[in-house]
LOLUM-134530 format. One record per residue (C-alpha): x, y, z. Coordinates in pm, whole numbers, plus 50000, padded with zeros to 5 digits. Each point is the difference from the previous one (the first is absolute). Layout:
// LOLUM-134530
XYZ...
This chain:
// LOLUM-134530
500005000050000501335034549902500525024450285501945031850080502335005750297498565016650309501885033550008499985001850379501414965150053502424998149704503685008849983502625001149724503795002250005501745008049670503754993650009502475009349729503775001049959501345018349697503565007750120502634976550141503395005750157501524967049892501394999949643498554965549930496505013850051499355026449732497285025650048496464995849868498785035949943496524988949892499214988250353499435035950116497165004349750498654965650092499425011450358498535034049919497604987949733498854968850184499215020550311498105025249786497844972249855499244983350332499165032650179498285018049711497215021150157497444987049749500994964449916502484990250269499114976950287502705009550253500355030850216503125020249928501044999250366499774962049997502254995949693503615002950117502835004149751503424987150105502335016549750503694989949989500204979650325503614997750112499934970350238497654970050037498195015050300498945029549783497784974749823499154976250280498735025850249497375017549779498784966549867499654986450353498165031550114497594998749707499424962950058499075007550358497515027149902498294983349706496764981550064498694997049643502655002449725503775001650037501835008749677503804998749975501815009449679503764997449946502095010749700503754996049990502704973749966499384965650145502714975850107499624962350023502644985050228501694966149978497104983350179497475014349754498655025650250498855033449865501255032750151498685034849919502805025149962500345034850148502315027949889502894988150221499694962849920503234980949940499214971949753502654978750165498285002250341496254999749930498994984050331501175030450202499745028549745496694991849828496514991550123499314962449991496724992849828499034978850300499885031250220497505016149766498054967849971499744995650377498815035850048497164994049758499104966250150499835015450349497785028849887496305001250094499215011049643497334979549826501945001049673503695005649935501185011549658503714997449923501375014349674503674993649924501745017549712503444988050096503244990649835503404984550055503335016249914499005011449655500585032849828497175025050027499845001949619499874962449961499044969550207498695008550343499634965250143501784967350054499164970349784498794980650303497125023950057497944997650313500004967650191496354990549982499924984950345501155032850150496855017649886497434978150171498255023850238496504990750111497335024649883502285019649770500535008849636503644999949890500825016349665503624996849885501625016949704501634969549843499614962949958502364973950136502205000849692499965035549866501345032650140497975031750035500875030049787500615037150027499605013149646502625026549915498535034950021496604988250121498235019250274499214968550200501434965250027498304976549753497924981150255498775030950184499255017149668497694970849922498525001350349499205037149972498534995649652497714972750135498895021950290499095027749754497604977149814496415013449978498684969350182501324996350358501984967449998499924973750270503444987050091499404970149774499065022449708502895023150086502424971049968498524989949665500385035449863503575003150126500794966049849498535009949664501715034149999503414984050056499314971349763499185024049718503355017150049502094968450031500915009350357500424975350289496684986950123498785003650360498924972950241497454999250277498964979450300496495003250138498814987750337496284998550082497825026649828502485028749977499705000749620496615017450022501445031350164499925032049791502525027650074498465028249793496445011249931500635011249645502625016749781501995025750200499715036549912503585000749869500724990149641501034963749960503684991949947499484984749658503595004549894498985012949657502835021449867499265033049830499504999849628503235002749810500675028649766500304997449626502904980449865501635003449658499324977649706502014968050009501404979549718501354965450053502024976249792497254974049954497585022849822497935015150278499075036450009498405013750314498985034849900498455028950185499755000550378500774965450126498395008350332496805007949817497555028550030497094996150238496725007049827498405023750247499884980850327500064966549824502534973450081499544981549671502785012149771499974990049639503084997349782499245004349629502015004349682502325029750019503204990749816501355007449655501244973849757502245022849799503494987749930502114974250175502454999750284502754974350025499474965449859496404993149919498354967849903498984968750180501164989850343502644973450046497304973950043498475008049665496905018150122499415035449880501095028850216497305014550221499125034350121497805012350280498675034849949498465021350267498235032750058497055006750230496585003849849498075032350004496744981050021497375002350272501214991950350498664966650124499014994450361502754995050252501134968850181500665011150357502104969750097502834979749853499054982649676500654963150062498994984249671499175008449637498624977949723498895005849641496804985049869500694979049689500055023749707501835026450201497335027050004499124996450369502385001650297499084989250354501875011950308499714988250361501125022050286500585002650372497195025849997497594970149984498885006749645500354983749661499855024649714499474994549629501485023349739499475001449626503225003849800498644998149648501875032449943502954999550243500335037649954496535004450147499434974450273496554999750152498774986650335497434973249933498844985950333500954997850368499304968150193499805005250375498724966550129503324989750163500175007850372503805001850019503095004549783499774985249650503194980549930499274983349667497825003249691499754977949690497794998149693498894966649860501524991449661496595003949834499655034750153496654992550161501104998950364502115020750235501314985050324501315020150293501394989050335501565016250302500305004650370496394991350080500894963549919497474999949718500044996749621497255017849806498844994149645498505026849777498384995849660501875022949757498414992149666498725035850026503085016350159498285033350063497474981950219501824971850182497694978150208501034982350320499214963149959501414982150303502284999450300502454971150040500634994250370502074974650184503475014950021500905008850359502485027549913500685025749729499724989349635503175011249822499544985849649497284987749764500224985049651497614984349748500754968949800500155003549619496354990849938498685022650280498314971550190502354997850300501255027550229503024995150224500655020250315503115001350218499905013050355501945009750308498334969750158502624979549806497484982849775499114998249633496304997249921498414990949669496465011349923497724987349726498605031949846498214984449705496945015550162501605031450147496855008650192500364967050187503734992250025501024968350182503224990250174501774971449822500834976250282502255008350292502385029749997503414992249856502684998850271503744997649982501315034950061501105009250351499355037449961497745023249802499234991849635500925032349822499444991049634497994974849798500244993449626498424976149750501984984649719498525000949648499684962850064497175005350243500784968450191503105016850149500465028650248502815016850191500055018550332502615022350159500195004250376501475019550287501664967250101502515006949716498694971449785498134992949679497584970949973498594984549683496474986150019497704976949812496665016949951497814973750159497354995550267501695007050235503165015849852503124978850044503675009750014502184986449721503524990250102501995019550258500245037750063501935017649724503315011150159501975031149924498525031250158501545011450327497125021550112496255003349953498674992049655497705029049918499044991549643499764970049768498805001049639500064975149713501145008949650497194998449742501284966649865500154985350351503624988749968501525026650226499045011050348501335033850115500285007850371501125030050202500425008050365501725015750293503444988649885499865027549736500224977749694497764984749737500454962949928498914980049699499074963350024499584973049738496854982050112499614975549713501054972750245497785006450298501854975650224503305017549937499525037149920503365015249907501185035750031500815015749664503305018550008500995025450263497435020850189498985032749838501775025250221499755037750008497295008550250501415014650319497144989450227497254973950017498244992049671496234999550052498424994249660500494984949654498115000449670500594983649661498935013749664497664975949822502754989349760502264991750296502915020249864499965027950259499774997350379499355029850226501175000350362499635026250273500185003850375501225018550303502755018849816497205020049827501174989749651498514979649720502414978749798499344982749669501824968549885500384984849654499154963150033500024991249632502554974250108499274992250369503454984350031501535033749916497735026850149501115035849950498825032550157498075022749766501575033350072500015019050325497354997650273496775019249956499965025750277497425023850141498274981950284500825015250339499114968950196500284962549962498394985849686497504973250102498584988849665500675000149625497814988549712500164999549619497085003949762499254970649775501875015649708502965009250221499885036749898499075013550342501614992450334498315010750323501895003750327498635009550341501165002050356500445015450340500065035749868496264995349925500675005149631499384979749687502265005849703499364988649646502984996249767499744995449625502274972849867500834999249630502424977349814502025014349718503194992349815501575034450014500725019950311498565035250005502045029750106498955008450357497655029249979497565017150231497095016749827498665018350303501075014750327496784989750167500515019550318500155032849808497894990049701502735008649745500824980949684503514998449866502904979349888500354984150339503084983250137502424974949855501584991750330500994963350016500484977550299502465009750268503434983049996498944978850295497144986249791502014991049690500534964050104496274993350009497884987450285501314964550016503484990450104501454966849887501794995550332498394977350255498595018650299500564988250355496814996250203499414992350343488385033549829495635018050142497895014249748
């Protein structure tokens, strides 16, 4: 049962250490903002549930008693809720015991210079509080700009406290993170974002939102331990009055035209031009084909050179997505684009004339973030899934008037991916509940689950894909693996997990001929697999390297010769796969997004590429293949509305080598 803390009988102690005297414990500047902003949320005069005088901040404790005493005092006073939050370095000693550091901690002598976790645990156990909430954003001897935690993580047995809710920033095998330049540590950033949600979250819902936030960014995932009914407690009454810390960077300024050696021209303002208040930015033809530069002609693989041209449209401004765009998909034919967003809406856009995009419809049935959208191959259905654990089906034979047909329920956690089989009769859904489900949608108004859920993954299923041979599927998971499946009732795993990735597998997609499976993930590379022998899938060549952060999404053109990839480094890369054994990058990355790119999609004819992401924007790039390379040319300075000869500036010297190095990269994931 959901309930709020009793302000009179509740206490909170927020502890943070951002500066350390010992050189082996680097500072964590973001901890200062953690404390200030978390206190502001909990004591907000409108939505907070704690009294300001009952929320004590312990900033930069120097010795263990600076932590122990205020926690003990609060534990003695609390009769309803006792909340303790700690952010700083954590040390696990030789016996596996966790110690919370203070500014004067000596890592070589944790038992006398740091606070043993057991002291904190005992104070909470001895309290008269009905519910104890312990939040640990702790680390072990890592740099503040890198890993914040030891690989051992929290010892699960140490967190068993009767009647409490323990929320820890990392799992047993992954460190926490402090992202360079970020206002907050990664875990607390996710925590604050969840507390700013319009619907007040219970602790259980709070954990799910934090988990999803970190999963989507390929950051270490949290863990929890719940005793009794503490999960129904709600710490806020609604979104605080302060603006949420969404981490969205400001829009970038205009950038010059770029020419690259593989035949791409990105002309105009790469960052785009917002149409009024709209966040849908359209890239349309804006380059000149006059003359040549360098050696023209086909690429080394024999495919014609390609260009991408770009300039924002002056058409009517479509309605705005107010949250990150998680997924985009083109309806077969390419005239309709669907987008799903964290603002809980699915929107349809008509792109018959890419220079004049028009909003077509807004679907608001979802009750939480929309993580995935997909059209059926016959174009008659649209599926959408998300954080409300539900998949919905709309009839889209009349796209201007989509009609909700059914709700597919059964998943017990967020739905991250949906896909239709080639004849549009089966829908697959992958979820954070670690299962794959197949639904018979021959009668979409009355879909039925095909047998038991498919199991085999040990963490969230992030991506599902059908092969053109509709008896075969692939899934990618946060457990770092890929599974191949027979499409049966119920679905059955074929062979063993496909090895290779060293981090979460965010995206899997089959080539149009079904012979190649492409995968991408948190290890920053794209891998190609020969799946003609299902029992022994083999990696094709070296991984496609070049991305500098997690790769979240992939898309093939319908001829299978071009693959698009994008992710957390905010760039879209195109690859020539005419010969999958010798993939080559097609020019330089497409730039302009100011946040992670969550989704990419090609039209059926391959002439348009859509990309969308955390900056709440959708970009549409025109892709044209031609034998000769045009001279780089900008027809318009869009910000000032002038026409002219433009710029012939080429790539910077640092870009001359192209986006993919032939050297092997050493490696040690969300969306």
